[in-house]
SEFIZA-305723 format. One line per field, with one value per residue: x, y, z of N, C-alpha, C in turn; residue number from 1. Coordinates in steps of 0.1 Angstrom, whole numbers. Layout:
# residues N
n_east = (X; ...) .
n_north = (Y; ...) .
n_up = (Z; ...) .
ca_east = (X; ...) .
ca_north = (Y; ...) .
ca_up = (Z; ...) .
c_east = (X; ...) .
c_north = (Y; ...) .
c_up = (Z; ...) .
nr = (NUM; ...) .
END
This chain:
# residues 350
n_east = (9; 18; 40; 25; 12; 33; 42; 20; 23; 47; 42; 24; 39; 59; 39; 30; 52; 60; 41; 42; 68; 64; 44; 58; 79; 65; 62; 84; 110; 137; 136; 160; 165; 154; 133; 129; 105; 87; 54; 42; 32; 35; 44; 61; 85; 123; 146; 162; 199; 208; 208; 239; 252; 262; 283; 262; 241; 240; 215; 184; 184; 180; 201; 206; 188; 177; 163; 140; 118; 103; 85; 88; 110; 139; 147; 172; 179; 195; 197; 196; 184; 183; 210; 220; 219; 187; 169; 138; 111; 95; 66; 54; 28; 9; 4; 23; 22; 10; 6; 3; -15; 3; 5; 17; 32; 34; 53; 51; 60; 80; 96; 116; 151; 154; 132; 98; 69; 45; 46; 60; 43; 20; 12; 9; 19; 6; -18; -19; -12; -28; -36; -37; -17; 12; 31; 48; 70; 81; 115; 130; 134; 126; 104; 103; 82; 80; 85; 98; 126; 140; 165; 194; 194; 213; 208; 186; 194; 196; 168; 146; 124; 99; 105; 119; 101; 79; 90; 115; 114; 87; 89; 110; 99; 78; 89; 106; 89; 67; 48; 16; 11; -10; -16; -17; -16; -8; -9; 1; -2; 23; 29; 3; -4; 16; 11; -13; -4; 15; -3; -19; -2; 9; -11; -14; -3; -15; -44; -58; -62; -53; -56; -46; -53; -41; -30; -37; -32; -7; -5; -20; -16; -16; -14; 10; 25; 22; 35; 62; 68; 69; 92; 110; 112; 125; 151; 155; 158; 132; 129; 145; 131; 105; 112; 112; 85; 69; 73; 60; 60; 49; 22; 20; 22; -2; -29; -56; -60; -55; -73; -90; -74; -75; -96; -117; -103; -104; -109; -99; -104; -94; -100; -97; -113; -98; -105; -101; -102; -109; -85; -70; -65; -65; -35; -19; 15; 22; 2; -4; 10; 2; -26; -22; -6; -12; -40; -48; -34; -47; -72; -67; -59; -83; -99; -86; -89; -117; -119; -108; -127; -150; -140; -138; -165; -176; -167; -180; -169; -167; -159; -147; -150; -140; -150; -141; -156; -141; -105; -71; -40; -24; -10; -25; -51; -47; -37; -62; -74; -65; -80; -105; -102; -97; -120; -126; -101; -92; -110; -104; -81; -82) .
n_north = (-13; 13; 15; 19; 42; 58; 57; 69; 95; 102; 102; 122; 143; 142; 146; 172; 188; 185; 197; 223; 229; 226; 246; 270; 269; 272; 299; 311; 314; 304; 285; 289; 317; 349; 365; 396; 399; 382; 371; 388; 367; 360; 335; 327; 333; 333; 324; 347; 350; 331; 346; 354; 338; 347; 352; 343; 370; 376; 386; 397; 426; 460; 470; 491; 519; 529; 557; 554; 570; 597; 585; 558; 531; 514; 488; 471; 442; 425; 390; 365; 338; 338; 339; 361; 395; 409; 423; 444; 463; 493; 510; 539; 557; 587; 602; 601; 605; 589; 556; 524; 501; 471; 459; 430; 420; 395; 383; 367; 336; 346; 364; 392; 403; 428; 443; 444; 427; 435; 462; 470; 460; 456; 480; 486; 507; 529; 525; 521; 547; 565; 554; 544; 529; 509; 493; 464; 450; 421; 413; 394; 359; 339; 312; 302; 298; 313; 300; 280; 262; 228; 224; 241; 252; 244; 261; 279; 288; 298; 293; 306; 317; 319; 321; 345; 362; 360; 361; 374; 399; 415; 426; 445; 461; 471; 484; 504; 518; 526; 507; 490; 463; 452; 433; 423; 399; 393; 378; 365; 341; 320; 333; 335; 310; 308; 330; 322; 299; 310; 324; 305; 290; 309; 321; 340; 363; 376; 394; 394; 379; 377; 362; 355; 339; 313; 281; 255; 232; 212; 190; 169; 145; 161; 186; 184; 180; 204; 224; 211; 212; 240; 245; 230; 239; 261; 252; 243; 220; 201; 184; 197; 216; 206; 179; 145; 127; 115; 128; 145; 171; 182; 177; 193; 217; 223; 240; 234; 214; 225; 245; 252; 266; 292; 303; 331; 351; 376; 368; 368; 357; 355; 349; 344; 330; 320; 324; 348; 382; 415; 428; 412; 418; 424; 437; 438; 431; 406; 389; 364; 345; 352; 342; 317; 305; 318; 316; 286; 282; 300; 288; 264; 274; 284; 263; 252; 273; 271; 248; 254; 274; 258; 241; 260; 268; 243; 242; 259; 287; 321; 335; 357; 357; 361; 354; 356; 361; 360; 363; 360; 345; 369; 401; 428; 420; 411; 437; 450; 437; 447; 470; 458; 439; 452; 463; 438; 434; 458; 466; 445; 454; 475) .
n_up = (1; 9; -10; -33; -29; -27; -53; -67; -58; -67; -95; -97; -90; -111; -132; -127; -126; -153; -166; -157; -166; -194; -199; -192; -209; -232; -235; -243; -232; -215; -183; -166; -165; -161; -186; -202; -218; -208; -194; -166; -144; -119; -115; -135; -142; -140; -115; -92; -84; -57; -22; -7; 22; 55; 84; 110; 128; 164; 174; 159; 141; 129; 103; 84; 72; 40; 22; -5; -15; 1; 18; 14; 19; 21; 41; 58; 73; 97; 99; 120; 117; 88; 81; 71; 56; 53; 30; 33; 21; 32; 35; 46; 64; 55; 78; 105; 130; 152; 167; 146; 125; 107; 74; 59; 29; 6; -20; -54; -70; -88; -73; -71; -68; -56; -52; -49; -66; -60; -57; -82; -104; -93; -82; -56; -41; -47; -41; -12; -5; 8; 31; 65; 76; 81; 56; 47; 23; 13; 0; -25; -23; -42; -53; -26; -10; 12; 37; 65; 53; 56; 50; 38; 4; -26; -48; -42; -17; 18; 35; 57; 60; 74; 101; 101; 91; 110; 135; 138; 124; 129; 157; 153; 132; 145; 167; 153; 135; 147; 149; 161; 168; 155; 130; 95; 68; 34; 2; -31; -55; -54; -30; -19; -10; 9; 26; 39; 52; 70; 85; 98; 113; 129; 146; 165; 155; 133; 123; 102; 68; 35; 3; -29; -58; -52; -43; -18; -3; 7; 15; 2; -28; -51; -44; -32; -53; -68; -51; -52; -78; -83; -69; -80; -108; -106; -101; -78; -50; -40; -18; 0; 12; 26; 33; 22; 2; 22; 45; 75; 76; 53; 58; 79; 70; 56; 45; 43; 59; 83; 86; 108; 125; 117; 126; 136; 124; 100; 65; 34; 1; -33; -69; -103; -132; -153; -178; -206; -196; -186; -190; -207; -236; -272; -284; -262; -255; -244; -248; -258; -243; -217; -220; -227; -208; -184; -181; -180; -157; -137; -138; -126; -100; -92; -88; -65; -48; -44; -30; -6; 2; 6; 26; 50; 50; 58; 82; 95; 93; 88; 56; 30; -3; -36; -65; -94; -127; -149; -160; -159; -147; -136; -131; -133; -124; -99; -88; -87; -67; -42; -36; -35; -14; 9; 25; 40; 51; 65; 86; 106; 116; 132) .
ca_east = (-1; 27; 46; 15; 8; 46; 43; 11; 27; 58; 35; 17; 51; 64; 30; 27; 65; 61; 30; 48; 79; 58; 37; 66; 86; 57; 61; 95; 122; 143; 134; 170; 167; 142; 133; 121; 93; 78; 44; 43; 23; 40; 48; 67; 100; 133; 151; 175; 206; 206; 217; 250; 252; 273; 284; 248; 242; 234; 202; 181; 186; 182; 215; 205; 177; 178; 152; 136; 111; 101; 77; 91; 124; 147; 153; 181; 177; 204; 187; 203; 178; 188; 224; 225; 211; 175; 160; 125; 110; 85; 60; 49; 15; 11; 3; 32; 22; 6; 10; -7; -13; 11; 3; 28; 27; 43; 55; 48; 71; 91; 102; 128; 160; 157; 120; 84; 61; 32; 49; 64; 33; 3; 10; 4; 23; -4; -32; -16; -9; -36; -40; -31; -9; 26; 31; 60; 71; 92; 122; 135; 127; 119; 101; 107; 70; 83; 84; 111; 132; 147; 180; 198; 194; 224; 206; 177; 200; 191; 153; 140; 114; 88; 111; 123; 89; 70; 96; 125; 109; 78; 93; 118; 92; 69; 96; 111; 80; 54; 36; 9; 11; -21; -11; -25; -8; -14; -1; -4; 2; 29; 27; -10; -4; 24; 3; -22; 3; 21; -15; -23; 10; 13; -25; -16; 2; -22; -58; -64; -53; -58; -47; -52; -49; -32; -34; -35; -30; 5; -7; -25; -8; -16; -10; 24; 31; 22; 46; 74; 69; 72; 106; 118; 112; 136; 162; 157; 154; 121; 131; 151; 121; 98; 116; 105; 70; 61; 76; 50; 62; 40; 9; 20; 20; -13; -38; -70; -60; -52; -80; -96; -65; -77; -111; -116; -97; -109; -102; -104; -98; -99; -93; -102; -119; -90; -109; -96; -109; -108; -71; -65; -71; -55; -26; -10; 26; 24; -12; -5; 16; -9; -38; -20; -1; -19; -53; -49; -29; -57; -82; -61; -58; -97; -103; -79; -95; -130; -118; -105; -140; -158; -135; -142; -178; -177; -162; -188; -161; -169; -148; -152; -144; -142; -147; -144; -161; -130; -93; -58; -31; -17; -8; -35; -62; -43; -38; -76; -77; -62; -92; -116; -101; -96; -131; -124; -89; -89; -118; -99; -68; -90) .
ca_north = (0; 23; 17; 23; 56; 65; 59; 79; 109; 106; 104; 134; 154; 142; 150; 185; 195; 185; 207; 236; 230; 228; 259; 279; 268; 278; 314; 312; 316; 292; 286; 292; 328; 356; 373; 408; 401; 372; 378; 387; 359; 356; 321; 322; 340; 324; 327; 353; 342; 329; 355; 347; 338; 355; 347; 348; 378; 371; 391; 404; 440; 469; 474; 504; 523; 537; 562; 555; 583; 603; 576; 543; 529; 499; 485; 460; 435; 414; 380; 351; 328; 336; 341; 373; 408; 406; 436; 445; 476; 495; 521; 547; 565; 601; 607; 593; 610; 580; 540; 520; 486; 468; 448; 425; 417; 384; 382; 355; 329; 353; 375; 399; 404; 442; 448; 435; 428; 441; 475; 471; 453; 457; 496; 487; 520; 540; 520; 523; 561; 573; 545; 547; 516; 506; 484; 458; 443; 411; 414; 381; 346; 333; 298; 296; 297; 321; 291; 275; 249; 219; 223; 252; 247; 250; 271; 288; 294; 297; 299; 303; 329; 319; 325; 357; 371; 360; 363; 384; 411; 423; 435; 456; 471; 479; 495; 514; 525; 527; 496; 487; 449; 447; 430; 415; 393; 392; 372; 364; 331; 313; 340; 334; 299; 314; 339; 313; 291; 317; 329; 294; 286; 319; 328; 351; 373; 383; 396; 393; 374; 378; 352; 358; 330; 305; 266; 256; 218; 207; 174; 160; 141; 169; 198; 184; 181; 217; 228; 206; 216; 254; 247; 222; 246; 270; 245; 241; 205; 202; 178; 207; 222; 198; 166; 136; 127; 109; 136; 151; 187; 185; 180; 203; 232; 221; 250; 228; 204; 233; 256; 257; 274; 306; 308; 344; 361; 381; 359; 371; 349; 358; 340; 344; 316; 315; 329; 360; 391; 429; 431; 404; 424; 425; 447; 435; 424; 393; 384; 350; 338; 354; 336; 303; 300; 322; 311; 274; 284; 306; 276; 255; 280; 287; 249; 253; 282; 266; 238; 261; 278; 247; 238; 269; 267; 231; 245; 272; 300; 331; 339; 366; 351; 368; 344; 365; 353; 359; 367; 350; 346; 379; 413; 437; 416; 412; 451; 453; 431; 456; 477; 448; 431; 463; 463; 429; 435; 469; 467; 437; 460; 486) .
ca_up = (1; 10; -22; -43; -26; -30; -66; -70; -54; -76; -107; -96; -91; -123; -142; -125; -130; -166; -171; -156; -176; -209; -201; -190; -221; -243; -233; -250; -225; -205; -169; -158; -164; -165; -198; -199; -223; -203; -187; -151; -138; -104; -116; -148; -145; -136; -102; -90; -76; -41; -14; -1; 35; 61; 98; 116; 140; 176; 176; 149; 142; 117; 99; 80; 63; 29; 15; -19; -15; 15; 28; 10; 25; 21; 54; 59; 86; 100; 105; 125; 111; 74; 81; 61; 58; 44; 28; 31; 19; 42; 29; 56; 60; 56; 92; 113; 145; 160; 162; 135; 122; 98; 65; 53; 15; 0; -36; -60; -73; -94; -64; -77; -58; -52; -52; -47; -77; -55; -60; -96; -112; -87; -79; -43; -33; -51; -33; 1; -4; 19; 42; 78; 79; 76; 47; 47; 13; 13; -12; -29; -19; -52; -52; -14; -2; 24; 48; 70; 50; 66; 49; 27; -8; -33; -57; -38; -6; 29; 35; 72; 60; 87; 114; 99; 91; 121; 149; 139; 117; 135; 167; 147; 125; 155; 175; 145; 127; 155; 148; 170; 170; 148; 117; 83; 58; 20; -6; -44; -63; -43; -19; -12; -1; 21; 36; 47; 59; 81; 93; 107; 120; 139; 147; 174; 150; 123; 124; 88; 56; 22; -6; -42; -69; -47; -40; -4; 1; 4; 21; -8; -38; -62; -36; -29; -66; -73; -45; -56; -94; -82; -64; -91; -121; -102; -100; -63; -47; -33; -6; 11; 19; 36; 31; 12; 0; 32; 56; 82; 74; 43; 64; 89; 63; 48; 50; 43; 71; 95; 85; 119; 133; 111; 133; 143; 116; 87; 56; 19; -9; -46; -79; -116; -139; -163; -190; -208; -190; -192; -190; -216; -247; -283; -284; -252; -259; -238; -247; -261; -232; -206; -222; -229; -195; -172; -182; -173; -142; -128; -137; -116; -87; -90; -80; -53; -39; -40; -19; 6; 8; 10; 39; 57; 50; 65; 96; 100; 96; 77; 47; 19; -16; -49; -77; -109; -139; -160; -154; -159; -135; -138; -121; -135; -117; -85; -84; -83; -54; -32; -32; -33; -2; 19; 34; 48; 60; 73; 100; 115; 122; 141) .
c_east = (9; 34; 37; 13; 21; 46; 32; 15; 38; 52; 31; 28; 55; 53; 30; 40; 65; 53; 34; 59; 74; 53; 46; 76; 79; 57; 74; 108; 125; 139; 147; 171; 156; 145; 125; 108; 84; 67; 47; 32; 26; 45; 58; 82; 110; 139; 161; 184; 205; 215; 228; 249; 265; 272; 270; 252; 237; 222; 198; 182; 184; 195; 214; 193; 180; 164; 151; 127; 108; 94; 80; 105; 127; 152; 160; 182; 189; 194; 196; 197; 184; 202; 229; 217; 201; 170; 147; 123; 95; 78; 52; 36; 19; 12; 11; 31; 17; 9; 0; -6; -4; 6; 16; 23; 38; 42; 50; 59; 82; 96; 114; 138; 161; 144; 108; 76; 47; 35; 52; 51; 20; 1; 3; 9; 14; -17; -31; -14; -14; -42; -32; -26; 6; 25; 47; 61; 83; 100; 130; 126; 120; 117; 105; 96; 71; 80; 99; 117; 140; 161; 184; 199; 206; 221; 197; 182; 193; 177; 147; 132; 103; 94; 115; 111; 79; 77; 106; 121; 99; 81; 100; 111; 83; 77; 102; 101; 66; 42; 30; 5; -2; -16; -19; -13; -13; -4; -8; 3; 10; 27; 12; -9; 5; 18; -6; -14; 9; 9; -18; -12; 13; -2; -26; -9; -5; -38; -66; -55; -58; -48; -55; -44; -38; -38; -29; -34; -18; 5; -12; -14; -5; -10; 5; 32; 33; 34; 59; 78; 74; 88; 114; 121; 122; 150; 165; 155; 142; 123; 139; 141; 112; 99; 110; 92; 63; 64; 65; 51; 52; 27; 8; 18; 7; -25; -53; -70; -60; -61; -85; -88; -66; -91; -108; -110; -107; -102; -107; -96; -103; -91; -101; -106; -107; -92; -104; -107; -105; -94; -63; -69; -59; -48; -15; 2; 29; 11; -12; -2; 8; -21; -33; -12; -9; -33; -55; -43; -38; -68; -80; -65; -74; -103; -98; -88; -110; -130; -115; -118; -148; -153; -140; -158; -183; -176; -170; -179; -165; -156; -154; -143; -149; -138; -151; -146; -151; -116; -82; -49; -21; -19; -20; -47; -58; -43; -52; -79; -74; -72; -103; -115; -100; -109; -131; -112; -87; -97; -111; -87; -73; -87) .
c_north = (12; 26; 23; 38; 64; 67; 68; 93; 112; 107; 118; 146; 155; 150; 167; 193; 195; 196; 221; 239; 235; 242; 270; 280; 274; 291; 319; 318; 307; 295; 291; 309; 337; 364; 384; 409; 389; 378; 377; 381; 356; 343; 317; 326; 331; 331; 339; 345; 341; 342; 349; 349; 344; 348; 352; 358; 370; 374; 397; 420; 447; 474; 487; 506; 533; 542; 558; 567; 588; 594; 559; 540; 514; 498; 472; 456; 425; 402; 368; 341; 325; 337; 351; 385; 407; 421; 434; 460; 481; 510; 527; 555; 579; 605; 596; 595; 599; 566; 538; 506; 483; 457; 443; 418; 408; 384; 368; 348; 335; 364; 380; 401; 418; 449; 439; 437; 436; 458; 477; 469; 455; 471; 496; 501; 531; 536; 523; 539; 570; 564; 546; 534; 516; 495; 477; 448; 433; 414; 400; 370; 339; 317; 292; 294; 305; 312; 288; 262; 240; 220; 235; 245; 252; 263; 281; 293; 289; 301; 295; 316; 329; 324; 340; 366; 370; 362; 373; 398; 422; 431; 446; 467; 479; 490; 507; 522; 526; 518; 494; 472; 443; 444; 422; 411; 391; 386; 370; 351; 321; 318; 339; 322; 302; 321; 331; 304; 299; 322; 317; 289; 297; 327; 339; 364; 381; 383; 393; 388; 374; 368; 354; 347; 321; 290; 264; 242; 210; 191; 165; 157; 154; 183; 197; 186; 194; 223; 225; 212; 231; 255; 241; 230; 258; 264; 242; 225; 206; 194; 185; 214; 216; 183; 158; 133; 123; 119; 143; 166; 190; 187; 189; 218; 233; 231; 242; 221; 212; 244; 261; 266; 290; 311; 322; 356; 364; 376; 365; 364; 354; 349; 342; 330; 311; 321; 344; 372; 405; 433; 421; 406; 424; 439; 447; 428; 409; 385; 369; 343; 339; 344; 320; 297; 304; 318; 299; 273; 288; 297; 269; 263; 282; 273; 248; 261; 278; 255; 244; 266; 269; 242; 247; 269; 255; 233; 255; 285; 309; 333; 347; 360; 359; 360; 352; 356; 352; 363; 356; 354; 357; 393; 421; 433; 415; 425; 455; 447; 438; 462; 468; 441; 440; 464; 452; 430; 446; 470; 457; 443; 471; 484) .
c_up = (-1; -4; -34; -41; -31; -47; -72; -69; -64; -89; -108; -98; -104; -134; -139; -130; -146; -173; -169; -166; -190; -209; -201; -205; -232; -243; -241; -244; -216; -192; -162; -157; -167; -177; -197; -207; -219; -194; -170; -144; -122; -103; -126; -149; -138; -122; -100; -83; -61; -33; -8; 15; 42; 76; 105; 127; 151; 179; 163; 151; 129; 114; 96; 73; 52; 24; 1; -23; 0; 25; 24; 13; 22; 35; 54; 72; 86; 107; 108; 118; 95; 71; 70; 65; 50; 41; 27; 27; 28; 36; 43; 52; 59; 68; 100; 127; 156; 155; 152; 131; 111; 88; 59; 38; 10; -15; -40; -63; -81; -86; -69; -63; -51; -50; -49; -58; -73; -58; -76; -105; -107; -82; -65; -33; -36; -43; -18; 5; 6; 28; 54; 82; 76; 66; 45; 35; 15; -2; -13; -23; -30; -51; -35; -5; 12; 38; 54; 64; 59; 63; 39; 15; -16; -44; -51; -22; 7; 31; 50; 71; 71; 97; 111; 98; 103; 135; 151; 134; 125; 146; 163; 140; 134; 162; 166; 138; 135; 151; 161; 176; 163; 134; 108; 76; 47; 9; -20; -50; -51; -30; -12; -4; 12; 31; 45; 54; 71; 90; 103; 114; 131; 141; 156; 167; 141; 127; 112; 78; 44; 11; -20; -52; -63; -46; -26; 4; 0; 9; 10; -19; -48; -58; -34; -44; -71; -65; -50; -71; -92; -80; -77; -103; -118; -98; -86; -61; -37; -19; 5; 17; 28; 38; 22; 11; 12; 45; 62; 80; 62; 49; 72; 83; 56; 54; 51; 58; 85; 94; 98; 127; 128; 119; 139; 135; 105; 75; 43; 10; -23; -58; -93; -121; -148; -177; -194; -202; -195; -194; -201; -231; -259; -280; -273; -257; -255; -239; -248; -249; -220; -206; -221; -216; -184; -172; -175; -159; -133; -126; -126; -101; -85; -83; -67; -43; -36; -30; -7; 13; 12; 24; 51; 59; 60; 80; 102; 102; 82; 68; 35; 7; -28; -61; -89; -121; -149; -153; -157; -147; -138; -131; -121; -124; -102; -79; -80; -70; -42; -26; -27; -17; 11; 29; 41; 57; 69; 87; 111; 122; 131; 155) .
nr = (1; 2; 3; 4; 5; 6; 7; 8; 9; 10; 11; 12; 13; 14; 15; 16; 17; 18; 19; 20; 21; 22; 23; 24; 25; 26; 27; 28; 29; 30; 31; 32; 33; 34; 35; 36; 37; 38; 39; 40; 41; 42; 43; 44; 45; 46; 47; 48; 49; 50; 51; 52; 53; 54; 55; 56; 57; 58; 59; 60; 61; 62; 63; 64; 65; 66; 67; 68; 69; 70; 71; 72; 73; 74; 75; 76; 77; 78; 79; 80; 81; 82; 83; 84; 85; 86; 87; 88; 89; 90; 91; 92; 93; 94; 95; 96; 97; 98; 99; 100; 101; 102; 103; 104; 105; 106; 107; 108; 109; 110; 111; 112; 113; 114; 115; 116; 117; 118; 119; 120; 121; 122; 123; 124; 125; 126; 127; 128; 129; 130; 131; 132; 133; 134; 135; 136; 137; 138; 139; 140; 141; 142; 143; 144; 145; 146; 147; 148; 149; 150; 151; 152; 153; 154; 155; 156; 157; 158; 159; 160; 161; 162; 163; 164; 165; 166; 167; 168; 169; 170; 171; 172; 173; 174; 175; 176; 177; 178; 179; 180; 181; 182; 183; 184; 185; 186; 187; 188; 189; 190; 191; 192; 193; 194; 195; 196; 197; 198; 199; 200; 201; 202; 203; 204; 205; 206; 207; 208; 209; 210; 211; 212; 213; 214; 215; 216; 217; 218; 219; 220; 221; 222; 223; 224; 225; 226; 227; 228; 229; 230; 231; 232; 233; 234; 235; 236; 237; 238; 239; 240; 241; 242; 243; 244; 245; 246; 247; 248; 249; 250; 251; 252; 253; 254; 255; 256; 257; 258; 259; 260; 261; 262; 263; 264; 265; 266; 267; 268; 269; 270; 271; 272; 273; 274; 275; 276; 277; 278; 279; 280; 281; 282; 283; 284; 285; 286; 287; 288; 289; 290; 291; 292; 293; 294; 295; 296; 297; 298; 299; 300; 301; 302; 303; 304; 305; 306; 307; 308; 309; 310; 311; 312; 313; 314; 315; 316; 317; 318; 319; 320; 321; 322; 323; 324; 325; 326; 327; 328; 329; 330; 331; 332; 333; 334; 335; 336; 337; 338; 339; 340; 341; 342; 343; 344; 345; 346; 347; 348; 349; 350) .
END
């Protein structure tokens, strides 16, 4: 029985990896490097080089702060967990005279080495310009799922993101930027699954969670295959994340299995259908790849999201879900979800 289950899991991993490889190859660029004309799906670009590690600091601390604008800052944090200095970007509100909540924004699979696609492609800096919150954007972490890996990876480096994001970083942000301890977390694509993982694994830390176009079940054969494919197509070794196919860490990070831990939080989920929508129009330079790759990918995450909504419903837990009738796996739609999710997220932070 165990050997049959192992065979099914292995077949699912191979099939999912092949599908992602074929889809990504179809957009005309190798997976080993990002191409400037590739669609910004949050899941299709190549990885940045792994950050070099250094001698770990004794305690987490802010090493330096560099302004980008008068309210957007690069904040460099010495992280004992990550064995290096990790950059995040912080957007401050107009009124900085009083303490305020903090929203943490997780990137998709194609996380860049020096910015966050929520800013560059989702224009989150514009949306939050008049909001009374601190906003913290992750920088880097492609194909990491913003989780704690069991081992460093030769390609993707040291990934102890859960420890960094939930234990090391929040006290520093609150102390430096007048955070009041009320937090929300939001993610897209890979970051959507990561946001939900972090929220149920640290339920004391977040009052609200929003997840856009994600999958949420690392404990099933197909869910594990999806996560493994994300790592593998970025040349990482999936076993370095949660171990081999039978390791209990895959179940320990499964959002569906642990959904009850999110009880009492404001939850917002969104996803398109995969059908071309208002942003998938003739004249877009990446239209063919966005529809050909981003369409099926969004249809798959639609099924994932429906399963999670059904799980919350079975548990009697309220959830706000936006199932768009159209829309591909692409940033213009996720940018719109900032405004759509705000009425669910912000009241929980007051």
